[in-house]
C-alpha positions, 0 to 999 in steps of 0.5 A: 500500500502507498499513502501520502498525507498532505494539508491539501488532502490524502491519497491512498493506493491499495493496489486496486483503487485510489482513495482520495480524501480532501483536506479540511484546511481553510485553503482547500477548495469548496468543490472538493470539500463538498464532493468529499471522499472518492474511490477511483478504481484502477480500471478508471485510470489512464495514467498518473504523474508527479510534477515537481515544482520550486516550492512543492509539486503536484500529483495528477491523475489522468482518467479514462474518457467516459469513466467519471461523470464529473470529468465528463461535464467539466472537460478539464475546465475546473481550476487546479484548486478545484480539481479532485484528481490533483493533490498539492505536494509539499517539497519534503514529501516529493519522494513519497509522491513519486513512490505512489505514482510509480506504484500506480503505474506498475499496477496499471502495467501488471493488470494491463488496464487499457487507456482507451475510452469507456462506455459506462461510468466507473465512478458514481458521481456526487452523493444525493440529494444535492442542492446548490444556490449560486448565480441567479437560482437554486438547483436541487436534484434528488435522483429523479427530478431537477428543480430550479428556483429563482432569486432576485438576480433572475431576469423577469423573462425567466422568473415570471414562469415560476420554479421549474421541475424536470423529471430525469426522463425529460432531460437529454443532456447537461451543459456546464461552463465556467465564466471566462473573461467577461462571459458568465458561466452557466448550468443548462439542462437540455430538453427535447422541446427546446427548438433553439437555445436562449441565452442562460439569463433567459433560459428557464432550464438554465442557471446563469453563473456570475463567478462567485465562490459557490459557482463551481458547485453547480458542476457537482449538480451537472455531474450528478444528473449526468451520471444518471443519464445514458452514457454518451458512448452507449446507444440508448437502445442498448441499456445495461442492466446491472441485475442477473438474467430473468428466469426462463418462462415456464413451459409444458405440462404443469406450467401453472402448478408449483413450479409456476408459483416459484417462478412467480415469486422469483419475478416479484423478488426481481421487481423489488430488486430493480426498484432498490437499484433504481432508488439508489441510482444504479439503474437509470429511469430508462433502464429501470422501465425497460427491465420492469416491462420485460419482467411484467411480460413474464406474469 
């Protein structure tokens, strides 16, 4: 096992995953503290590096494309201080940092982990429920619905329609962008009925961000919703069901007898299992609905 403890946080590698715990010092970015502990499986990694500097260095993880919903929505646009996959290393701990990086690289070689893109998320995204107030609104997400509420900074053209609630099934994609120069940032939920994009300040499905301290937390909302949408590299018509295959339908003489009764009980148990997986966020609404319909056809 390799471990490094710093004021900025700690990384621990046990051979199969890296456990990342953000520091609680005042200077640790709010996004990292809010996101909390992460466990990054080896299969999600494309590489790791230690970058030495004059007053210290930086450990940096490189994740495989499509492995992490937060990286999917931020696309390298988080500031270094907010990036959970970077760790500031003090100068006297550079040897420990280099050792940890070497251990991870050796494990990647030994396990022959490919560096190519993935078609499913290996990290679950931020914990739920989640509510963030920033910019011209507040966004809440409970795993099923997104609710947008407005404040005194909201343009009347947007606030006049009142709060908005979107079910997960209505959302096709999520966009997040930080402020750049004189341009404000935004969080936007795309829905099929949007014929053309309004500016975020007028879009009732978007929150405009003005560059304040809590703006970055909107990236966590974007990641939480993205984690529960179909993966962009997996066609919608090919859902992945994280449950065992269904029992074979009874056939032949006696199919309505005792064997049929046990099959009926098994199907009911499977429905309960699906409900639990859906409630915990492991199955998307689309996957849950398709799997439930397949089970109901067996009754």
